[in-house]
N, C-alpha and C positions, 0 to 999 in steps of 0.2 A: 504494500500500500504506500503510495507516494506521500510526501510530507504535507501537501496541501489538504489532505483528508484526515490527518491525525488530529485527535483532540487533546493529546497529552504531550505534544512537543511543538517545536517551531514550525511555522508554515512558510512556504515561499511567499515573498511579498512583492506585489506590484510587477509581476513578470508578464511579458507579452510574447507568445510563442506562435510560430507558424508550423502547422502539422498537416502532413499529407498521407502519412502511413497509418494503416489500421493496426499495425503492430506496436505503435508507440505506447509505452507503459501508462502514460497519463490517460490516453484514450481507453485503454483496457480497464483502468480503474473507474472511469466514468461509465463505461458499458456495464460494469459489474453492479452499478446501482439498480439494475433491473432485478437484482436479487434482494429479497427482504433482509437476508442475513447481512449483506453488505450495508444496506441502508441503516440497519440497527447498529452495526459496529461503528460506522462513521457518523451516525446521527445526521445524515444528509440525504438529499434527494434531488432529482432533476425536474425542471419545468421548462416547457417549450413555448416559444413565441415572444416577440419583442414586447408586446403590451404586458404580458404576464410578468416578464422580468422587470419592467419599469414599475408596474403596480407593486411588486414585492419590495423593491428598493424604496419606493415612496412610503410603504407601510413599515419600514424599519427592519425587514428581514435581512439576515446576514448572507451575503453572496460569497461563495468560495471560488467559483470558476464561472467565467462567461465564455461561451462558445459561439462563434458566428462563422458562417460560410463565406468564402471569398466574394460571393456575389453581393454580400451586405457591406463590404468594405467601403468606406468613404461616405456612407449614408449618415447624415447629421445625427439622427437619434441613436444609431448604433455607436457612433464615435462618442457621443455623450455618455451612454451607458458604459462603454469601455473605460472611459475616464473615471466614472464613479466607482467602477469595480477596482481599478488600480488604486484609487484613493482609499478604498476600504481595505486594501491589503490583499485583494483577490488576484487570481490568475486569469489572464485573457488569452484565449486560443483562437487563432484564425485557422480554419480548417477547410479542406477540400469538400466539395459536395458529396463525394463518396464517403468520407469520414462522417459528415453530418448525418447522412442517411443511416449509417451503421449505428451511430450513437442513439438516434431517436427511433430506430427500427421502423422507419417510414421510407417509402419509395420517393415521395415528394415532401421532404421534410420542411419544417419551418427554418428560416434562415438564422434564427437566434435561439439559444437555449442557455439556461443558467443552472448551476448546482448551488443549492442553498442549504443552510443549516435547518434542521427540523425545529419546530417550536410546539411545545405542549403546555397546557395550563393544568395546574394541579387541582384536583377535585376539592381539596381542603380549602382553597381560597374562593371557591364558587359559592356565592350566597345570593341567590336570585332575590330581586327586590322590585317593588313597584309593578309595572306591567311587563316585566321581562318574560320571555319565553325561551326555554331550552329544549333541545331535542335529545332524547336518550335512545340509543339503538342497541338492542340486545342481539349480539352475535350476527350482525350484518355480514354477509359473505361475498356479495357481488360488488366488484370495484365500481362498475357503472352505476349501480344503485347508490352506493355511498357518495360518489362524486356528485351525482344529481341531487341527492339530499342536501349536501353541503351548499351547493349552488342555490337550491330552493330556500334553504334556511337563510342565506344571505339576502335573497330577494324579498323574503317575508319579514325581514327585520329581526330574526331570532338572535339571541345573544351568544349561542354556541352550540356545539354538538358533543355529546358525551357518548363514548364508545364503551359498551359494557361487555365484558367477557372476551371471547375469542373472535374478534372482528377482523375483517380484511384491513390491510394497511392503507391509511389515507394518503400516504406518501408514495404509493406505487405509481408508475407512469400512467397506467390506465385510469386510476382514480383522479390524479392531478389533472389529466386532460378533461375528464368529465366535469370537474368543478368549474372550468372555464375562468379560472383566476380567483374564484370565491374562496379557495383554500387559504389565501393570504389575508382574507378579511374576517373569517369566522374562527373564533377560538375553538380548539380541540382539546378534549379531555379523554384519557383512557383510564379504566378502572376495572376492578373485579366485581362480580355480582354482589359478594358479601359487603365490600366497601361501599358500593352504591346504595344498598339497602340501609346500611348504617347512616350514610349521608342523608338519605331521604328523610329519616326520622327527625333530623335536626336542622334541615336546611330551610324550613318554613315555606316551601313551595307546595303547590297542589300537583300531585302526580296523576295525570290522565293517560290511561293506557288503552290502546286499541285491542279488542278481544271479542271473541264471539260469545262466550258463555257469560250470561248475566249482564250483557252490555246494553246500553241505551243509545238511541239515535244521537250521533255526535253533535247535531245542531241544537239539542235541547240542554246541553251542559252549559253552565255559567263559568266562563273562563276569566271573569273579571275580578273576582274577590281576592285572589292571591296571585303571585307569580306562578307560572305554569311550567311544568316539565312534561313534555309529550313523550310517552314511552311507546316505541314501536318494536315489534317482535321480529324474529328471524324469518327469512323468506319462506322457508319450508315448514318449520314447526311452530311459528308464532311465539308467544310469550310462555315461559315456564310458569308453573303454578305459584312459585314464591314471588315472582315479579308481579303477576296479576293480582295476587293477594295483598300486595303492598300498595296498590293503587287506591287513590281516593275516589276515582270514578273510572268506569270501564265504558269505552265508547265503541260503537260500530258504525260503519258507513253503509247505509242501505243501498242495495244494488238491484237492478232489474236486468232481464235478459238471461243468457245462459251462463255467463261468467260467474264463478262462485267466489272469486277473490280479486283484489287489485294488486298490481305491482307495488312493491314496498315504497319505492320512491314516489309513485303517484299518490298512494294513500297518505304518505307523510306530507306531501304538498297540499292535499285536500285539508288535512287537519291543521296545518300551519296557517293557511289562509282563512280557515274558519275562526281560529283564535284571533287572528288579526281583524277580522270583521267585527267580532265582539268588542275588541279594544277600540276600534274606530267609533263604534256606537257609544262607548263610554267617554272617549276623549275628544271626539270630533275628528274630521279629516286631517291626515298628516301628509 
C-alpha cells in the first residue's frame, strides 16, 4: 500500500504525476478500492465526476488523490480542483483514458475522479430534536437501494441515515454512484442492532417502522409530536421481531394491483415525503 493511503504514517504531499501504465502501483492501489477490505483498511473510497469532487471539497471532505484524464487537462474547473487538492496535501494524477476506464470500471468513464477519506458520525452524538427526521435501515443489502435512499433522504431534508447490522457498504463504487453526490451531504451512522435498541430508549425520538403485522395506514400516523426515526427493514425478510417490537408505531403503505410489496428505496421515499408533508402542514411551506 503506497504512502498516500496510510493512516499511520507520512503521506506524499502536493505531488502531480502523469501515469499511462495500468501496472503503476498507485493505480493498482486505487483499483483495489473496489474491495471493501481495502476501503476499510485505508478508510477511503472513490467518487467519480467533477461536480461530485467539487461538492465534496466544498463540504469539507478530505481528498487524498485527484485523478483526471488527459482530455480534462487545461479545463479551468479541473485546474482549480487540482490546485485545491495540492493545497490540501493530496496527490494529483493525470492519466490516460485507458487508465481512467480501468480505475472507474467504465467503458466511457467520467473525466475526473477523487479518492476521499471516509466520514462516519457516531450514534452516541445523534440526538434528534425539533422536526428532525432520521432514516434507520436494518441490514440493507443492495448498493443501488442504499444509494437511492441516501439521495432521497437528502432530497426530503432528512438529517441522516443510520445503518443497523450487516448493511452493504455506503462507500462502495456502486452505492456512491447511486447517491449522485448526496453521500457528501447526508451524515452516516453505523451501529449494531443491540446498540441501536439501547439508543432508541434514550434518544427521545419516535420510532416509526414499516411492517405488515399490526400496522396502520402510514398516512394516519402523526409525525409531528416528536423527532422521527423511520425504520425500514431488509429487502427480503423485513424487520426482525425485536426491531418491530421497539417501534412506537408500525406503518404500512396500502397497495393495489398484483404487486405485494414495494422496492425498499421506493417505500423509504414514500415514507420520507409523507413525514415531510406532515411537517409542512405544521410549519408552513419551506
